[in-house]
KEKOLVO-634175 format. One record per residue (C-alpha): residue in three letters; x, y, z. Coordinates in steps of 0.1 Angstrom, whole numbers. Example, Ala and Ser with C-alpha at 12.3 -4.5 7.8 and 13.67 -1.06 7.14 Angstrom:
KEKOLVO-634175
REC:rest:x:y:z
REC:ALA:123:-45:78
REC:SER:137:-11:71
END
This chain:
KEKOLVO-634175
REC:rest:x:y:z
REC:MET:-1274:1568:-50
REC:THR:-1278:1595:-25
REC:ILE:-1293:1631:-28
REC:GLN:-1271:1658:-25
REC:LEU:-1288:1687:-6
REC:GLN:-1278:1723:-12
REC:ARG:-1306:1737:7
REC:PRO:-1327:1722:35
REC:LEU:-1355:1698:22
REC:VAL:-1390:1698:36
REC:PHE:-1413:1667:33
REC:PHE:-1449:1676:42
REC:ASP:-1484:1667:39
REC:LEU:-1519:1684:47
REC:GLU:-1551:1674:58
REC:THR:-1581:1699:49
REC:THR:-1617:1707:49
REC:GLY:-1620:1697:14
REC:LEU:-1604:1700:-20
REC:ASP:-1609:1736:-32
REC:ILE:-1578:1755:-32
REC:ALA:-1594:1789:-29
REC:THR:-1619:1782:-3
REC:ASP:-1609:1752:20
REC:ARG:-1588:1754:50
REC:ILE:-1558:1732:67
REC:VAL:-1568:1710:96
REC:GLU:-1535:1694:99
REC:ILE:-1499:1698:88
REC:SER:-1471:1674:92
REC:TYR:-1435:1681:81
REC:GLN:-1399:1669:82
REC:LYS:-1372:1691:76
REC:LEU:-1336:1677:64
REC:TYR:-1307:1699:66
REC:PRO:-1276:1694:45
REC:ASN:-1254:1687:75
REC:GLY:-1277:1658:84
REC:ASN:-1298:1674:112
REC:ALA:-1335:1669:111
REC:GLU:-1369:1683:126
REC:SER:-1403:1672:125
REC:LYS:-1437:1682:136
REC:THR:-1475:1675:133
REC:ILE:-1498:1703:143
REC:ARG:-1537:1703:143
REC:ILE:-1551:1737:132
REC:ASN:-1584:1753:136
REC:PRO:-1597:1762:103
REC:LEU:-1626:1786:114
REC:ILE:-1649:1770:91
REC:PRO:-1670:1735:97
REC:ILE:-1653:1702:86
REC:PRO:-1676:1684:63
REC:ALA:-1689:1648:76
REC:ALA:-1677:1635:45
REC:THR:-1640:1649:47
REC:THR:-1640:1638:85
REC:LYS:-1647:1601:70
REC:ILE:-1615:1605:52
REC:HIS:-1591:1620:79
REC:GLY:-1608:1613:109
REC:ILE:-1606:1650:122
REC:THR:-1637:1667:136
REC:ASP:-1647:1703:144
REC:ALA:-1643:1691:181
REC:ASP:-1608:1680:176
REC:VAL:-1595:1712:165
REC:LYS:-1620:1736:183
REC:ASP:-1591:1745:208
REC:CYS:-1563:1744:184
REC:PRO:-1543:1774:169
REC:THR:-1556:1790:136
REC:PHE:-1533:1792:107
REC:LYS:-1527:1829:112
REC:ASP:-1513:1820:148
REC:LEU:-1489:1795:133
REC:ALA:-1480:1812:98
REC:PRO:-1448:1832:111
REC:ALA:-1434:1799:126
REC:LEU:-1442:1779:94
REC:ALA:-1431:1805:72
REC:GLU:-1395:1800:88
REC:VAL:-1399:1762:81
REC:PHE:-1406:1765:44
REC:ARG:-1390:1797:34
REC:ASP:-1354:1786:29
REC:ALA:-1363:1750:16
REC:ASP:-1368:1729:-14
REC:ILE:-1401:1711:-10
REC:VAL:-1412:1674:-14
REC:GLY:-1447:1662:-14
REC:TYR:-1471:1638:-29
REC:ASN:-1494:1655:-54
REC:SER:-1482:1685:-37
REC:THR:-1477:1704:-70
REC:ASN:-1514:1705:-76
REC:PHE:-1530:1708:-44
REC:ASP:-1510:1710:-11
REC:ILE:-1485:1738:-21
REC:PRO:-1513:1759:-39
REC:LEU:-1535:1757:-9
REC:LEU:-1507:1763:15
REC:ALA:-1497:1793:-3
REC:GLU:-1532:1806:-1
REC:GLU:-1532:1801:39
REC:PHE:-1500:1824:42
REC:ILE:-1518:1848:19
REC:ARG:-1547:1850:40
REC:ALA:-1524:1851:71
REC:ASP:-1507:1883:53
REC:VAL:-1473:1863:57
REC:ASP:-1453:1867:25
REC:ILE:-1433:1836:8
REC:ASP:-1413:1842:-26
REC:TRP:-1423:1805:-38
REC:SER:-1401:1811:-70
REC:LYS:-1368:1806:-50
REC:ALA:-1381:1769:-41
REC:LEU:-1377:1736:-60
REC:PHE:-1406:1714:-59
REC:VAL:-1403:1676:-61
REC:ASP:-1436:1660:-66
REC:VAL:-1432:1622:-55
REC:MET:-1466:1614:-72
REC:ASN:-1454:1625:-104
REC:ILE:-1420:1605:-103
REC:PHE:-1442:1575:-94
REC:MET:-1468:1580:-122
REC:LYS:-1438:1584:-147
REC:LYS:-1422:1552:-135
REC:GLU:-1451:1530:-119
REC:PRO:-1485:1547:-123
REC:ARG:-1506:1544:-93
REC:ASN:-1513:1562:-58
REC:LEU:-1494:1567:-24
REC:LYS:-1509:1535:-6
REC:ALA:-1498:1514:-39
REC:ALA:-1466:1533:-42
REC:TYR:-1458:1524:-5
REC:ARG:-1465:1488:-13
REC:PHE:-1445:1487:-44
REC:TYR:-1416:1505:-30
REC:CYS:-1415:1497:5
REC:ASP:-1430:1465:6
REC:LYS:-1453:1476:34
REC:ASP:-1490:1485:40
REC:LEU:-1499:1519:48
REC:GLU:-1515:1522:83
REC:ASN:-1536:1553:91
REC:ALA:-1536:1566:56
REC:HIS:-1549:1600:54
REC:THR:-1534:1612:86
REC:ALA:-1510:1638:77
REC:SER:-1481:1622:100
REC:ALA:-1488:1589:82
REC:ASP:-1488:1602:47
REC:THR:-1457:1622:54
REC:ASP:-1436:1594:67
REC:ALA:-1447:1574:37
REC:THR:-1439:1603:12
REC:ARG:-1404:1603:25
REC:GLU:-1399:1564:28
REC:VAL:-1413:1565:-10
REC:PHE:-1388:1591:-21
REC:GLU:-1361:1574:-7
REC:ALA:-1369:1541:-22
REC:GLN:-1373:1557:-55
REC:ILE:-1337:1571:-54
REC:ALA:-1324:1538:-44
REC:LYS:-1343:1518:-69
REC:TYR:-1339:1541:-100
REC:THR:-1303:1546:-108
REC:ASP:-1309:1566:-136
REC:LEU:-1330:1596:-116
REC:PRO:-1308:1626:-112
REC:ASN:-1291:1631:-79
REC:SER:-1299:1668:-73
REC:ILE:-1331:1685:-60
REC:GLU:-1330:1709:-91
REC:ALA:-1329:1680:-116
REC:LEU:-1357:1658:-96
REC:SER:-1378:1691:-97
REC:LYS:-1378:1691:-134
REC:PHE:-1382:1655:-138
REC:SER:-1412:1653:-114
REC:SER:-1429:1685:-127
REC:GLN:-1458:1682:-153
REC:GLY:-1450:1714:-171
REC:LYS:-1438:1750:-159
REC:HIS:-1468:1770:-143
REC:ALA:-1466:1808:-137
REC:ASP:-1486:1802:-106
REC:LEU:-1490:1775:-79
REC:ALA:-1524:1765:-91
REC:GLY:-1517:1758:-126
REC:ARG:-1541:1786:-138
REC:LEU:-1516:1806:-157
REC:SER:-1485:1789:-177
REC:TYR:-1457:1803:-199
REC:ASN:-1455:1802:-237
REC:ASP:-1425:1795:-259
REC:LYS:-1414:1831:-254
REC:HIS:-1417:1830:-216
REC:GLU:-1448:1852:-216
REC:VAL:-1476:1844:-190
REC:ILE:-1506:1829:-207
REC:PHE:-1539:1819:-193
REC:ASN:-1543:1780:-192
REC:PHE:-1581:1781:-187
REC:GLY:-1614:1795:-202
REC:LYS:-1621:1815:-234
REC:TYR:-1587:1830:-235
REC:LYS:-1567:1798:-229
REC:GLY:-1533:1801:-246
REC:GLN:-1535:1838:-249
REC:THR:-1511:1862:-230
REC:VAL:-1524:1876:-199
REC:SER:-1510:1912:-207
REC:SER:-1528:1913:-242
REC:VAL:-1560:1899:-228
REC:LEU:-1560:1925:-201
REC:LYS:-1555:1953:-227
REC:LYS:-1585:1941:-249
REC:ASP:-1609:1931:-222
REC:MET:-1610:1949:-188
REC:GLY:-1640:1933:-179
REC:TYR:-1622:1898:-178
REC:TYR:-1599:1911:-153
REC:GLY:-1628:1924:-130
REC:TRP:-1644:1892:-133
REC:LEU:-1611:1872:-125
REC:MET:-1606:1896:-93
REC:ASN:-1644:1886:-80
REC:THR:-1642:1850:-84
REC:ASP:-1630:1824:-60
REC:PHE:-1596:1819:-80
REC:PRO:-1565:1814:-56
REC:GLN:-1553:1847:-43
REC:TYR:-1517:1838:-54
REC:THR:-1530:1835:-89
REC:LYS:-1548:1869:-87
REC:ARG:-1517:1886:-74
REC:ILE:-1498:1876:-106
REC:ILE:-1523:1889:-127
REC:GLN:-1527:1920:-108
REC:ARG:-1490:1925:-110
REC:ILE:-1489:1920:-148
REC:MET:-1519:1946:-148
REC:LEU:-1497:1972:-131
REC:THR:-1463:1966:-143
REC:GLY:-1467:1943:-176
REC:LYS:-1444:1915:-158
REC:ALA:-1453:1888:-137
END
């Protein structure tokens, strides 16, 4: 089975300073962009995060402060990277939980606007977990019968993600052959934001997915507890999530 591309498809992976979507930064990004006409482009870029890289994180991906001190910042790269992602559907490994929300935060900090609602997301990890629960290294061994060398480098993980995705498509003949359908299959629920702090109820109203108001609509909470709104705006919540809450506050709609 082959995938029918209606739009460009971007495979990507990030290496970062840590795992906090709101406060950590990207130190390396690698992507491969496939076009419906068969053309492709790829690039791996080191990024100066402007904050120290913890030693424990360096032990994982091998990137030090010295490695990135003379590299461009994300703000420098944002306009060009936006053109890579803006018109494309996106494939990653555990990307819906981490990479995409963190990437969105970086674009917001760089004052570059991307309407992520237009993109379809396929998470290779979720396909894997639904079919053969494990991690990327095990997925690479299982589907590609190879050992993953240089794991936790953005380039190697991007290559592995693409190979695993292509092997999944070849192996599971019952998988749909469109990105739209694969996006639905690989998702773990419909979130209103990228970080999973907000979801939709049966009436397609935006609800909180955490805290004391979990399950209640954002609009109803903002009407009865303005203090909660102030608290949210002053926490380290992802900026993308805050923007949606602010939009509901101002317009009543997400």
